[in-house]
C-alpha angles and dihedrals in degrees: 000000000000105000095198094052092046089050091052092051093047090049091057092052092046092051091051090049092050093049093046094051100031094245123162107218098212125157092271092051093055092054097040092047089054089050091050091052092047087054091052090048089052091051092049091049093049092050092048094046095046094250090118135024114282094221091228094301120144120241088255091053091049091050090049090050090053091051091048093050092047088054090050092051093048091048092050091049089053091050093048093049090046092050091053093042093241118162095227095189092053091046092052091047091051096044102034118006098053086067091060109090092204091053092048091050091051090049091051092048091048091051092051093055 
């Protein structure tokens, strides 16, 4: 998955959403919208795991709700990083991937080519 391309595509959808509903996407909105989506993900997880009532949904519907909310959270993270001009790929490499010995070996091999 190309993170930059995905971010570009999500940005287009977010702009359409903002225009349609008259939303100002200011710095506070980006963070609060992410928080809203994390709350919805939590609710979907609780319903799926039996920690909350399922509201008559089938297990398949609950699983779909979890997938949908995960997509919303990822999309909002992409929008937040884009708004703050954060290179998400570089940040993940620095924070996470450098701890993976296989990743580090590939980086070393790439540098030696």
